[in-house]
N, C-alpha and C positions, 0 to 999 in steps of 0.2 A: 161827937161821932168821930171814930178813928178812921183814918184813910190809909189804904195799903200802897206802899211805894213800888212802882213798876221798875223791873230790872231792864237794863240796856242790852239787847241781843248781841250787839257787836262786842261788848266787853265779855260776854259769856263765851263766845267762840274764841276769842284771843286767849282767855284763861285756859280753855280746854287744850288748845295747841301747845301752850307752854308746858302743861303737865306732861303731854306725850313726849315732847322733846327731852324733858328732864329724865323721863323713864328710860329712853334710848341711851342717853349719855351714861346713866347709871349702870345700865347693862354692860356697855363696853368697858366701863371702869372696873366693874367687878370681875371681868374675865382676866385671868392671870396668864403670864407667858407660859407656864407649865401646862395649862389646859390647852393652849393653842398648839403647842408642840405635840401633845398627846393626840389631838385630833388629826394632825398631819401624818402621823405614823400609824394611824389606826389600820390602813390598807397595806398589807405586806407587798413587797416588790415582786414582779414576775420572775419565775425560775427558768432554768434552761429549756430550750425548745426540744421536744421529742420528735425525732425523724427516723425514717427507715433508711438503712444503709445496706449497701451491697459491696462485694469485694471485687477487685480487679482480677480478671482471669488471664492466664498465660497459656496459650495453646497454638497449635499449628494453624495456618491459614490455608484453607482449601475450599474455594468457592468458584462458581461459574458465573461469568458475565455474559449477557446477551449482546453480541456485537454484530453490526451489519457487515455483509460481505457481498461480493459480486462474482458470479461465474463467468470466466472468459475462456475462449478457445485455447487449447494448448499451443496450436499453431494457427496462424491466420495470414493469408496472403491475398493481395490484390493483383490480378493478372492483367498486364499491359502488353501491347504488341511491341516487339523490338524493331520492327521495320514498318514502313508505310505500305499499306495494301488495302484491298477490298475484302470484306467478309464474304466468303463463299458459302460456308455452312457453319451452323452452331449445333453442337451435339448435346448440349445440356440446357437445363433451365433451372429456375430457382427451386431449391429443394432436392435437386438431383444428387445421388450418392455416386461418387467416383472413386477409383483406385489410382494409385500412383502410376503415371504413364498414360492414363486414358486421355483421349483427345477431347479438348474443350471446344475448340473452334479451328476452322481451316481458313486461311487467307490466300489470296492470289495477288501476285505482283507481276504484270506482264513485262516490265522492264528487266526483271531478274532473268527471264528467259533469254532475252537478247544479250545480257551481260554474260550469261553462262555459255551461249553459243560463241560469242567472241572469245571468251577465255579458252574454250575447247579448241577453237581454230588456232589461236596463238600457241597452244601446247603442241598441236599436231605439226605446225610449221617448225617449231623449235626442234621437235623430234626428227622431222625429215631433214632439216639442215644438219642435225647432229649425225645422221647417218652418212651424209656426204663427207663431213669433216672426219669421221672415223675411217672411212674408206681411204681418203687421202693420207691420213696419218699412218694407216697400215702400209700403204704403198711406199711412203717415204721411209718407213722403218725397214721395209724389205730391201729397198734400194741401198740404204745405208749399210745394212748387214752384208750385202753382196760385195759392195765396194770395199768394205773393211776386210772381208775375207780375201778378196783379190789383192789387196795392198800388201798382203803377207809375202807375195812374190815380187821381188824388186823389179821395177821398170814396167809393171803391167798397168797400174793405176797411179795417176798423179796424186800426191798427198793433198793437194788443194781440193780435188774433187771429193775426197773422203771428208774433209772438213766442211765443205758446202753441204754434203748430204747429212752430216750430223746436225748442222744448224737447222736444216729443213725439218728434221725429226723433232727438234726442240720446239720449233714454231708450230708444228702440227699438234704437239701435245698441249701447247697453250691454247690453240683453237678448240681442242677437245674439252679442256677444262672450262673455257668460256661457254661453249655450247651446253655443257652439263649444267652450268649455273643458270643459263637461259631457260633450260627445261625445268629446273627446280622452281625458278621464279614463276613461270607460267603455270606449273602445277599448283603452287601455293595460291595463286590468284583464283584458279578454278575451285580449289577447296574452300576458299573464303566465300565464294558465291554459293557453293553447295551448302555451307553452313547457314548462310543467310536464308536459303530456301528452306532449311530445316525450321527456321523461325516462323515459317508460314503455318506450321502445325503447333498450336498452343496446347500444351499438355498439362495434366495435373502433377504438381511436384510431390504430393503425398495423398494418402487416403483421406477423404473428407466429404463435406456436403457443400454444394454451391448455394450460397445465401444471397447472391446478388448477380443479376445478369443485365447488362446495359447495351447489348449490341444485337443487331439483326442482319440477316443476309443482305449484301449490297452496300452496307455502310462502309465508309472510308475511315480507317483507323490508322494511328501512327503513334510513335513515341511522343512523350510530352516535350514541348519546346518552350523556351522562354521561362518566365516566372510563373505562368499559369499552371495549375495542377490539372492533368488530364483525368478524365473519368475512366476508371478501370473497365475492361471488357467484362470481367466477372470477378467475384470474390469467393475464395475457398477457405473453409475453416475445418479444423480437425475437432470432432466432437466425441470420439470414443475415449478421449482423455482430456480433462478440463483442468483449468487453473482456478482455484478459489482465492481471490485476493481479499484479505482482511486488513483494514487499517486499524492497527492496535494502538491505543493511547500510550504515550511514552512512559507513563507511570507503571505500565504492566508489561514492559518489554524485557525486563531483566532476566526472567526465567524462561524465555521462549527457547525451545530446543528443537532441532531438526529431528524428524522421525516420530514426533508426538501425533497420535491419532485424535482428531477433534470432530465431534458430531455437529451436524447442522441440519436445518430444515428449510423448505421452500413453501411459498404460499400455494403453489399449484397442486401440492400433494399434502393436504392437512393430515396430521397425525403420523406421518412417515418421517423417518430419520435416515440421513445419509452420513457418511464420514469421509474425511480427507486426511492426508498425512502432510505435516509440515515439511516442505521441501526446500524453500528458498526464503531467506530473511534479508531484507533490504540493508540492514546495518546502518541506516541513516534515517533521521527523523525529518519529516516534511515540516518545514518551519511555518507554513501557512495553516496546517491543521494540527500540528503537534502530535502526529501519529507516525507509526512505522509500518510500511507495507510488508505483510507476510503472505507468502503464497503456499497454498496447499494443493497437492496433486489429488485429483478426484477421478476414479474410474467410472466411465459412463458407457460401458459396452452395449447396454440396451438402448441407449440414446434417449432416455426419458428426460434427462436434464438438458436444458437449453442454454447456450451461451448468452450472457446478458441478464440472466435471472438474478434477482436479489435474494439473499439468504439471511437467515438468523443463525449466527454461529454461537454455540455454547462454549465460550472461551474459558479454559481453566486458568485460575490464578493461584499460584502457590509461591511461598517464600521459603528460602533456604533455612531460616531460623524461626523461632517462636514469636508470636505477636501478642500484644496486650489487647484485651477486649473488655468493654463495659456495656451495660444496657444503653440503648440509644436514648432513652429518656433521661439518663444521667448527664448528658452533654448539654450544656447551656450555651446559647449564642447571643451576643449583644452586637451592637454596631461596630465595635472595635476589637472584640476578642471572642474566642471560643474556649470554654474551660469546663472542668468538673469541680465539684465541691468536695474536697477531701476532709475527713474528720481525723484530727490528730490532737491528742491531749484534751479531748472534750471540747475543742473549738473548731470552727469551720475555717478553711483556707481555700483560696481559689488556685487551681493549677491549670495553666494554659496547655491546651492540647491541639493537635491536628488530627483530623479524622481520616481514616482510610476506607477500607471496604466494609460492607455490611454482610454479616453472616447470621441469618435469621433475625433474632431480636437483639443481637449484639452488634456493636460497631467497633472496628479497629481504631485504636488511638495511639498517638505518639506524643510523648511529653515526659515530664519529670514524675513518672509514676513507677511503682514496683508492683509485682504480682502480690496479691493479698492486701493491698491498701484498701481501707474503708472509704467509700465515697457515698454521697447522698444518692439515694435511689432516684430522686427527682431533682435534676439540676435547675437552679433558678438564681437570678441575680438579686432576688429579694433577701436571700441569706447572705449577708455581708460578711467579709472576712473578719474573724475574731469573735463571731457570735458563739455564745456557749450553747452547746447542744447535748442532748442525751440520746444516744444511739439505741435503737431497738435491736433485738437479736438479728444478727446478720443472716442473710439468706442468699442462696446461689443466684448469680446473675442470669443464668440460662433459664 
């Protein structure tokens, strides 16, 4: 009886693994270098990137900026007393309209009455004394003239008497001059007191509106003394003519010209527009704000505009020459530079620029650009310098 020999399972698995390894080695050995190279070059390299391009435009800059401004009175004055006194009457109140010369308040100072009476008495005394001195001077001159006439006859009048009379006339004339000086001094003293009494009536220096009143009858007022600032009795402002003060950024002050009419609006009257005329230019830049103050004269005869109002001024910006413009999307910005991507010779290159004002969809640029240069319609730092590009048909930037 024949017996079947059993196979060892471990030897079968080892034999199968060996055959698989030999097949893999044979496959690698059969691949030639030519076939490897052919497989690597089977995918063609990418071609130039196709992008949209626009052209740099050259045109005049004529835009309007919205700048803040503030209306201020053309004239404003705080009224203080020039002498110490009590308030007798107040003729105005906050909001009162006055004309130049109108009385604002009347003061009273009793000590001035005494000073005026004393000055008048001194003047009267000096004038009375002057009358006596003039009478004596006239008498001395008459005596001298008679003696001088008599001395023409020899032996009638002694020559010494004539000389004494002449000296008396000279002395009288000196007394007259001194008396005249005393009268003038007394008169000036009286005039000073009368002028001080005129200060008791506080009047308006110009047409305007009282915006502040700080006194009432019976209050003691006087000039400021020491380092402390006194409170004004009243404040008067001129409102039929206003100043519109506009802080213009220094970059936009080169073309500011006097006489230019500029529109503005205020929040109190939505939809309405006023205008002012450039009248005064500071000609100096404020180093803290980097702006230059420009004043516009604004007519306000109807009184609708109030001093202290904030305004939105449509400030015109113009340049004497032409400016270069590109679409705002063409300008790319990174942490260290601002640039546009110019296409030249089928390759991209970065051109550093500085941006200026915006006019619609265009932005003003300054840099190594020329009108007509082709630039990428969309600026991005992903398009590295030297990248080969294929430009599509150029289209206007506007």
